[in-house]
C-alpha positions in Angstrom: 81.5 -53.6 148.8 83.1 -50.6 147.6 86.7 -52.1 148.9 86.0 -55.1 147.1 85.3 -53.3 144.0 88.7 -51.7 144.3 90.5 -54.5 145.3 89.3 -56.1 142.0 89.7 -53.3 140.2 93.5 -53.0 140.7 94.0 -56.7 140.3 92.2 -56.6 136.9 94.7 -53.3 136.2 97.9 -55.4 136.8 97.2 -58.7 135.5 95.0 -57.7 132.5 95.7 -55.4 129.2 92.1 -55.3 128.8 91.6 -53.0 132.0 94.9 -51.4 131.4 93.3 -49.9 127.8 90.1 -48.7 129.5 92.1 -47.4 132.5 94.8 -45.3 130.1 92.5 -45.2 127.0 94.2 -44.8 123.3 97.9 -44.7 123.3 99.0 -41.4 123.5 102.4 -39.4 123.1 103.5 -39.9 127.0 102.7 -43.2 127.5 106.1 -43.5 128.5 105.6 -42.0 131.8 102.9 -45.1 132.2 105.2 -47.9 131.4 108.8 -49.1 132.9 111.7 -48.0 130.8 115.3 -48.7 130.1 117.8 -46.1 130.1 119.5 -44.9 126.8 122.6 -42.6 127.4 123.2 -39.5 125.2 126.6 -39.0 123.1 130.1 -38.0 124.2 130.1 -35.6 121.1 127.1 -33.9 120.9 125.9 -32.6 117.8 124.0 -29.4 117.0 122.2 -28.4 113.9 123.2 -25.0 112.7 120.3 -22.5 113.1 119.2 -20.6 110.4 117.4 -16.7 110.9 116.0 -16.6 107.8 112.4 -16.6 106.9 111.0 -19.5 105.1 109.6 -19.0 101.7 107.1 -21.9 100.8 104.6 -22.6 98.1 102.0 -24.8 99.2 98.9 -23.5 98.1 96.5 -26.8 98.6 97.8 -26.3 102.0 97.4 -22.2 102.1 100.9 -22.3 103.3 103.8 -19.6 101.9 105.7 -18.7 104.7 106.6 -19.5 108.4 103.4 -17.7 109.9 101.4 -20.0 107.2 103.7 -23.0 108.8 102.8 -22.3 112.1 99.0 -22.1 112.1 98.8 -25.1 110.1 100.7 -26.9 112.7 98.3 -25.5 115.5 95.1 -26.3 113.9 96.2 -30.0 112.7 97.5 -30.9 116.1 101.1 -31.0 115.6 103.1 -30.8 118.8 106.7 -30.9 117.3 107.9 -29.8 113.8 111.6 -29.5 112.6 112.8 -28.7 109.2 116.4 -29.1 108.2 118.1 -28.4 105.0 121.8 -28.9 104.2 122.6 -29.4 108.4 120.6 -25.9 109.2 117.5 -26.1 111.0 115.4 -23.4 108.9 112.2 -23.7 110.8 111.7 -25.2 114.1 107.9 -25.5 116.0 106.6 -26.5 119.3 103.1 -26.2 120.5 102.0 -24.8 123.8 103.3 -26.8 126.8 106.5 -28.4 124.4 109.7 -27.8 123.5 112.9 -28.8 122.4 113.8 -30.7 125.6 110.5 -32.6 125.4 110.3 -36.1 125.6 108.1 -37.7 122.9 107.2 -41.3 122.0 108.5 -42.9 118.7 105.3 -45.3 118.0 106.1 -47.1 115.1 109.5 -44.8 114.1 111.2 -47.6 116.4 110.9 -50.2 113.9 113.3 -48.4 111.7 115.7 -48.7 114.6 115.5 -51.9 114.8 116.1 -52.5 111.6 119.2 -50.7 112.1 120.3 -52.8 114.6 119.4 -55.9 112.5 122.2 -54.7 109.6 124.4 -54.1 112.7 124.1 -57.4 114.2 125.0 -59.3 110.6 127.8 -57.0 109.9 129.3 -58.2 113.3 128.7 -61.6 112.6 126.2 -62.3 115.5 123.4 -63.1 112.5 124.2 -64.8 109.6 121.7 -63.8 107.0 118.4 -62.0 106.1 118.0 -65.4 104.6 118.2 -67.2 107.4 114.9 -68.7 109.3 114.1 -67.2 112.5 113.8 -70.4 114.2 117.6 -70.0 114.3 117.6 -68.1 116.6 114.0 -68.3 118.1 114.0 -72.1 119.3 110.6 -71.6 121.3 108.9 -70.6 118.1 107.3 -74.3 117.8 104.2 -73.6 115.9 104.0 -74.8 112.5 105.7 -72.9 109.6 107.3 -70.5 111.5 110.5 -72.5 110.2 110.0 -70.8 106.8 109.8 -67.1 107.9 112.9 -65.9 107.0 114.8 -62.3 108.8 114.0 -60.8 105.4 110.4 -61.7 105.4 110.5 -60.2 108.7 111.9 -57.1 107.9 109.4 -56.6 104.5 106.1 -57.1 106.4 105.6 -60.3 104.4 105.8 -63.1 107.7 101.9 -64.3 106.5 101.5 -64.3 110.6 98.0 -63.9 111.6 97.7 -60.5 113.5 94.9 -58.1 113.5 96.9 -54.2 113.3 93.9 -53.1 115.3 95.0 -49.7 117.7 91.6 -49.0 118.9 90.3 -52.6 120.0 91.1 -53.8 123.7 90.8 -57.4 122.9 93.5 -57.0 119.8 96.7 -57.8 119.1 98.0 -54.7 119.2 96.5 -53.9 123.1 97.8 -57.3 123.8 101.5 -56.2 122.9 101.5 -52.5 124.0 99.6 -52.8 127.3 100.4 -56.6 128.3 103.1 -57.5 130.7 104.4 -60.5 128.7 105.5 -60.3 125.5 107.4 -63.6 125.6 104.1 -65.1 125.8 102.2 -63.3 123.4 104.5 -63.8 120.9 104.6 -67.9 121.7 100.8 -68.5 120.8 101.6 -66.9 117.0 100.3 -68.5 113.9 100.5 -68.6 110.2 97.9 -67.6 108.0 99.9 -67.9 104.6 102.9 -69.0 103.0 105.7 -66.2 104.4 107.4 -63.8 101.4 103.7 -63.8 99.3 102.0 -60.7 100.5 102.9 -57.4 102.7 101.0 -57.1 105.4 102.1 -54.5 108.3 102.1 -56.3 111.4 103.7 -54.8 114.7 104.8 -57.9 116.0 107.2 -58.7 113.4 109.6 -56.1 114.6 109.0 -57.9 118.1 110.2 -60.7 116.8 113.4 -59.1 115.1 114.1 -57.7 118.5 113.9 -60.9 120.2 116.3 -61.8 117.4 118.7 -59.2 118.3 118.8 -60.0 122.0 119.3 -63.6 121.4 121.7 -63.4 119.1 124.1 -60.6 120.8 123.3 -61.1 124.1 122.7 -57.7 125.2 119.3 -55.9 125.5 117.6 -53.5 122.8 118.3 -50.5 124.4 122.0 -51.5 125.3 122.7 -52.3 121.7 120.9 -49.4 120.3 122.9 -47.1 122.9 126.4 -49.0 121.9 125.6 -49.0 118.4 123.6 -46.1 117.0 122.6 -43.8 119.9 125.9 -42.4 121.5 127.2 -42.3 117.7 125.0 -40.2 115.7 125.6 -37.3 118.3 122.5 -37.2 120.4 122.6 -34.3 122.4 119.7 -35.9 125.2 119.6 -39.3 126.8 116.3 -41.9 125.7 114.4 -44.7 126.7 112.9 -47.8 125.4 109.8 -49.0 127.2 109.6 -52.2 128.7 106.9 -55.1 128.7 107.4 -54.9 132.8 109.6 -54.3 135.5 113.1 -55.6 133.8 111.2 -56.9 131.1 111.8 -56.9 127.2 111.8 -54.1 125.1 108.8 -53.2 122.9 110.6 -53.2 119.7 107.8 -52.2 117.8 106.8 -49.2 119.3 108.2 -47.9 122.3 111.8 -45.5 121.8 111.0 -42.2 123.1 113.2 -39.1 122.9 113.5 -35.3 121.8 112.6 -34.2 118.6 116.1 -32.9 117.2 117.6 -36.1 118.2 115.3 -38.3 115.9 116.3 -36.2 113.1 119.6 -37.5 113.7 118.4 -41.1 112.5 117.2 -39.1 109.1 120.4 -37.7 108.7 122.8 -40.6 109.4 120.3 -42.5 106.6 120.5 -39.5 104.4 124.2 -40.1 104.5 124.7 -44.0 103.4 124.6 -44.8 106.8 128.3 -42.5 107.9 128.0 -40.0 110.8 131.0 -37.6 110.2 133.1 -40.2 108.2 132.2 -43.3 110.5 129.9 -45.9 109.6 127.5 -46.5 111.7 125.1 -48.7 109.5 125.8 -50.7 107.0 126.2 -48.9 103.7 124.7 -51.5 101.7 121.9 -52.4 104.2 120.7 -48.7 104.1 120.6 -48.7 100.5 118.2 -52.0 100.8 116.6 -49.9 102.8 116.0 -46.7 101.6 116.6 -47.0 97.8 114.6 -49.0 95.0 115.9 -51.7 92.6 114.2 -54.2 90.4 114.6 -56.8 93.6 112.7 -54.4 95.9 109.4 -56.4 96.7 107.1 -53.5 97.3 107.1 -50.0 96.0 106.2 -48.3 99.5 108.5 -50.0 101.9 111.5 -52.2 102.6 113.0 -53.2 106.0 110.9 -51.3 108.5 111.5 -47.9 106.5 108.7 -46.3 104.5 108.9 -45.4 101.0 107.4 -42.1 99.1 106.4 -44.0 95.9 107.8 -42.7 93.0 106.9 -45.0 89.7 109.9 -43.5 87.7 112.7 -44.3 90.2 114.6 -45.6 87.3 115.1 -42.2 86.4 116.5 -41.0 89.4 118.9 -44.4 89.8 116.3 -45.9 92.8 116.6 -42.6 95.1 113.1 -41.9 96.4 111.6 -39.8 99.6 112.4 -42.5 102.6 111.0 -41.7 106.4 110.1 -43.5 109.7 106.3 -43.3 110.8 104.7 -43.6 114.0 101.1 -43.8 115.3 99.4 -40.3 115.5 101.4 -38.8 112.7 105.1 -39.5 114.2 107.6 -38.7 111.1 111.2 -38.2 110.4 110.8 -37.5 106.5 114.0 -37.2 104.4 114.3 -36.1 100.5 117.5 -36.9 99.6 117.6 -35.4 96.3 116.6 -31.5 98.3 119.2 -32.6 101.4 115.9 -31.9 103.2 114.6 -33.5 106.6 111.4 -33.2 108.2 110.4 -34.2 112.1 106.8 -34.0 112.7 105.5 -35.1 116.1 101.3 -34.8 116.9 99.0 -35.9 119.2 97.3 -37.1 116.3 97.0 -37.0 112.6 94.6 -33.9 112.7 92.6 -34.7 109.1 95.9 -34.4 106.9 97.7 -36.7 104.6 101.4 -36.1 106.3 103.0 -38.4 103.6 101.8 -36.5 100.7 101.8 -33.0 102.6 105.7 -33.8 103.9 106.7 -34.9 100.5 105.3 -31.5 98.8 106.9 -29.8 101.5 110.2 -31.1 101.4 110.7 -30.7 97.6 110.0 -27.3 97.8 112.3 -25.9 100.8 115.1 -23.4 99.2 
C-alpha cells in the first residue's frame, strides 16, 4: 500500500500542477532550480559599475534611515536579500543578506515582463512584427476563441486585453499556478476566453506577457531566450550568464515570470532604459519604444503603467515633460527602480515584501541620494 501511495504521488507530481504547487509550496526566489532552463550567455564586453567608497548620507525619517548602517538594518528587517544603489554609473551602496552575494542568481518573477516588452520593440524595428496595432491573431493562428481577433499587441502590452484570468498567486487551482507549475503553456493559452471588450480597462494578467512571448517566437523564428541573448543580454555589458525557465524540458519559456540572473546585471536593464535604450552609444532598444514605455504623454492609457513597465504616478508630469520614475517589478518585491531626474537606479530583491510599500519607499530613496 505504501509503495502504491508513493507511485501515485510521483505520477501526480509529474502530471499535475496542483501536486507540484503543494510539493514546492509558494513561489521562491530560488525556483529556477526546480525547473528546466534555457541558457543565456553573458556579454563578450562586460561593463562594471564603479564602486564608491564614500558613506551614504540619506534622509528618510519615515523609515528611520539616515546612513548606510540604517539602510543595512532596514533591509535585514524587511526581508531583502540584495540591495544595490547606483548613481551616475557608480555603486554607492550594495548589501547582500547572509548566504547571498554578488554572484548569486535570483529569479526575476514579473520583472521579466519588461524584457519581453523590449524584445517586442526590437522585433518591430527589425520588421518581424508590423505594428503594435496588429491583432494578435495575425501571429497566433491557433487562437480560435471568439474575440481574440480584436485584441491588438498594444492592448497586450498595456494589460488591456479583456481576457478572463485570475491573477491569484496563492491558489493551487488558479490561472497563475497553472502557468507557473504547469507543463503545457500552449494548452493553457488555447483555453483562454474573453470577458470584456479589449482596450477598455487595465487588468493586470500575467498570461498577457506569455502571449507576447509566443508572438516573438512565432515572428522571429527564435526562442525567447536566444532572441534576448542576441538582442539585449550580450549587448548591455552583462557580467554573468542568465537562464530563462521553461514549462518543460525543451519547452516554452515562461515569458511572464522567469528570467534568472544576478542583481548587478538586472541593474543594466535599468541603465539601458535610463539612457533611452542606448548602451555606450549603440541603440539596443528603439528610442521611441523606450519613450512610449517609460514616459507619460497625452496618449498614455494609464498613469501608472505602459508597455510592461510600472511608473510611480506623477500627476504633474507635464511640468517634467512627461519624465517620471519607472521600474520593473516582480512578485515578492523584486525591483529595478529608475529615477531619471536624479540619475539613480536601485535594485531590491527579497524573499518577500517584508511589510513595506516598496514603490513609495524606493521613490523617496531614489530622490534623496546625493
